[in-house]
N, C-alpha and C positions, 0 to 999 in steps of 0.2 A: 504493500500500500504506500502510495506517495505521501510525503509529509505535507502538512498545510503550511504554506509560506505566505499566506495573505498578510501583508503589512509586516513581514518578518525583518525587513531591512529599513532602518531609518538613517538618513544622512543629514549633516549640517555643514554649511559652508556659505560662501558669498556668491549669490547668483549674479553673474555679470554678462553683459552683452559684449562679445569680443569684436574689436575693430581690427581686422587682419589685413596686412598689406606686405608685399614684397618690397624691400627697401635696400639701399646701399649702406656700406659701412660708414659713409659720411654722416648719415642721419643718426646712427648709433653714437658716433663720436660727438655730434652736436649736443646730444642729451646725456652724454657720459654713461652710456649703457653697454653692458656686456652682451655678446652674441647669444649665449645660452644662460639666461638668468631670469629671476622673477623678483620684482620689487614693488613696493607701494609708491604711488605717485606722490611727489611733493610739489610745491608751487611751481618750481622750475619745469616740471614735466607737463603741466596742464595744457600749454599750447600744442603739444604733440598730437593730441587727439583730433583737433580740428585740422592740423597739418595733414594727417593721414587721409581725412575725408576730402580735403581740398586739392591735394597735390598728388595723391596716389590712387591706384585702382583698389580702394579698400572694400572689403567685404564684411558685412555684419553677420556674425555667427553666434549661436547660443553658446554660452560658456559658464565659467565658474567650475572649479576643479571637481568638487564632490557632485555637483549636478551632472557634469559630464560622466562621472563614474556611475552614478545611479541610473542615468539614461542607458548606459551600456549594460549594466547588470540587469535592468528590467527587460531589455531585449532578449536576454538569455534565460530569464526566469518566468515562471507562470504569471499571468496577468495579475496585477494588484499586489505584487510582492514588495515594492519599494515605495518609500515616502521621503520627500526632500523638504527640509526646512531652511529658510533664509529670508532676508528682507529685500523688498523691491519698492520702487516708486509706483505711483498711480499713473502710468504712462504707456506709450506705445511699445517701448523697449521691454517693459515687463510683460506685455501681452505676447511679444515675440518669444520670450523665454518660456512662457507657459505653453504656447503652441508647440514649441520644439519638444517640451517634456511630454505633452499629450500625444505627440506623434509616436513617441516611444512607449506610450501607456504608463508613463511615470506620473504618479500623483504628487502635486506640489502643495505644500502648506506654508504659503508665504505670509509674512508679516508685511502689511502694506503701509508705507510712510507717504502720506499725501504731501509732505513738505519738501521732500528731496527726490531727485530723479534716480532712476535705476542705475546702478553702478556699471561702469564700462572697463574694459581691459584692452589696452593697445598691444597688439601682437605684431612684432616687427620680424619678418621672415628674411633671413640672409642665408642663401644656400639651403642647407638642411637644418639650420639652426633657427631658434626662435627666442626672442627676448620679450618678456611680458612686463607691462607696467599697468598696475591696477589702480583705478580711481574708484574707491568703494562707494562713496556717496550714500545712498539709502542702505546699502548692504551693511555699513558699519554701525547702523542704528539698531540692529537686531537686539532684542532684549529677552532675558530669561522670563520676563513676565508673559511673553507670548507662549513660551514652552509650557509654563506651569498652569495655564488655564485648563480647567477640567477636560474640555473637549479636545485640546491638543495633547495633554498628558496621556490621554488614552492611546495615542499613537506610540508613545514611549512604552507604555505598559504592554501593548500588543506585540511589540517588536521582540526579536530574539538576537538580532545583530545590530550594531551601531557603527557608523563610519563618520568620523569628523576629521577635517583637515586641520593642519597646524595653522593655516591662515586665520582660523576662527579664534585663536588665542587673542588676536588683536581686536576682536569684536565682542565676544561673550564668554569669557572664561567661566562665569557662573553656570552657564548652560553645560559646558563641557564637564565641570565637576559634578553637577547633578545627574547627568546621564551616566557618567562613569560610575558613580555611587550606586545608581539604580541597577546597572548591569552587574556590579559586584554583589549586591545584596540578593539578586535573583538568579545568579548563576548563568547570566547571559554573556555574550561575546562582545567586548568593546575593542574597537580597532581605530587607529589613527594613522595619519600620514604626516611626515615631517614637512612636506610641501615645498619648502624653499630654504636656502641657507640662512636667510635673515631670521627665520622663526627660531632656530636654535641660538642664534647670536643675540637677539634682542628680547626674547621671551624665555630665557633660560630657566628662570624660577618657575614659570608656569609649566614648562616641559618637565622639569625635575619633579614637580608636585604630581603630575599626571601619570608619569611612567609606571608607577606601581600598579595602576589600574589597567594598563594596556595589555590586552591578550595578543594582538597582532599589530606590529608597527611596520609601516611601509616607508620607503624613502628611496632616493637615488644616491649615487656615489658622492656628489658634492654636498648633499644634505647630511650624509653620514659623516663626512669629514668635518663639516661645520659643527655637528653635534659633539664629535670627539674633542674638537678644540674648545667648544663652550664648556665642556665638562673638565677641561684642563688635563686631558689624557696624553697629550703630546709630551715626549721627553723634553727636558729643559733645553731651550735653545733650538729646538727642532720644530718643523711644521709637518702636519699629517698630509698624506697624499693617497692616491688610489690604491697603492700597495697596502694600505692599512685598513681597507674597507672590511676585510674578513674578520680581523680581530676586533674591530669596532662593533661589528654585528654581534659577535659572540659576547662581548663585554656588556652591550646593551641587553641582550637576552638574559644575562645572568644578574642583572641589577635586581634589587629587592622587589618582590611582587606580592600583591594581595590576592587572595583567592587560591583555588586549588589547580587552576589550569596552568600548564607551562606557557611561557611567553615565546612567541614566534616573531622573529625580526626578518623582514624581507627587503633587501637592497638591490634594486635594479641598476644596471650600468649601461643603458642604451643597447648597442649591438654587442657589447661584451657580456660576460657571464653574469648570471644572477646569483646572489649570495643569500642563503637562508640559514639562520642560526636559531636553534631551539634550546630553551633553558635546561631541559633534561637530557640533552644529547652532548656528547663530549666534543665532537668536531663540528664543522660547518658543512652544509650541503652547497655544492657549486654546480649550477645548472648551465648547460650550453645554450647559446642563443643562435638561431638561424638568421643570419643577416639578410635584410631586405636589399636586393640589388639597388645600387644608386639610381639606375634608370627608372625604378618604380617608386622612388620616394617622393611624396608630395612635400610634407614637412613633418617635423617631429612633435608638433603641438598636439597634446592630448594623448600621446602614446602611454605615458605613465598612468593617466586616469583610466585608460582602457585596460591596461594590465590589471589594475586593482579591480575593475568591473568584472572581468572574467574570473579572476582569482576568487573573489567573493561569491560569485554565482555558483562556482563549483564547490567551494568550501561549505557554503550554506546547505548544499545537498549531500553533505557527508562524504565528499570526495577527498582523496589524500592530498597531502601537500604537493607531491610530485605532479598529480593531475592538475591541481589548482595553478601551479606555476606554469605548466605547459599551456594551459588555457590562457593565462595572462600573456605569455609570449605570442600566442596565436592572434589574440585580439589586438594587442599592441602593434603587431605586424600589419594587420588590416588597416588600422587607423593611420599609420605613417604613410600609407599609400594614398591617403586623402589629403585635401587642403583644409587645414584647420582641424578642430576637434570633432570631426564628423565620423559617423559609423557608415559602413557601406549600405546601400539600399538593398532591399530584399531580406529574406529570412537569414538570421545569423544562427549557425549551429556548430558547436564545437564537438569534434570527435577525438577522443584521446587515443594516442598511439600506445603500442605495447612495449616500445623500446626506449621511451624517454625516461631518463634516470640521471641523478646527480652523481658526481664523484664526492667522496667524503674526505675532507682535509682536516687534519688535526691542527689546533691552534695552541 
């Protein structure tokens, strides 16, 4: 008998409309941006959004990291499995985001702020790289008061899995704490994503406070390094690098944890191997990645969100870590063939292979 997954996955993040454009390195230099990075917009970045609309062939795409993830997960799960929370304005951009969610059968539970516009994210594409600059606007006004209302808290109570991005530390740490505590008290699965290097750098205390509750932590190599540096794990006078990702994963997995579940840490590295550390395992699992040919790559935006989408969709259905990682690689590969954080048209169906397996490395 198949399990009942109605409302089983609840996600929180900043719903943003992406303004995506292919640009040159000169525009990155003008705004002091890195080719593969994610930052919050400051006053100096605000003219960038209009520049993309006026001077480039910009495309408006539904975005927001966890909303991207939940759209993908819902495409792979039975109808009605996922619910997304975040704050939007009362405007056309919010309606576009809702329409994109409805196309994937994702239910949204937005807090609507009538005084601020829906947030936007500038996506600057250079080659296969993407630089993200988020102007949160209405998204940054999300309040725990919205979560705790009886009609909305029912979604929390009905869920079995929770996914919150690190971006949300800047918006509603109270919500993160309350959902994490509920998951712990009720034996449910609480998952988070490091999301961007600045999260570990500037919200270190929030990250440290939340890690004991986290059952599954996602991130990429640059976020892993930023976390290691924020925790002051680098040897004196040295800087961490990609060669340190495996032991960082294991060290995070072995940090103190509440509850009885082992902690799983999943660090992707683009086309390089994916590293998984589990607190009750001695070594780390290292999974091969099948590289998408350069001729087929649209851009890398949304690939990490897609990985988590497919991973969670399989894991929620009691599939193994090996199968969940393989699914993540598969859907991430599908999304990098698109432009922007888009999923391919038509039915998405993952079929696990019998040969996908990690190597085990001792740390």
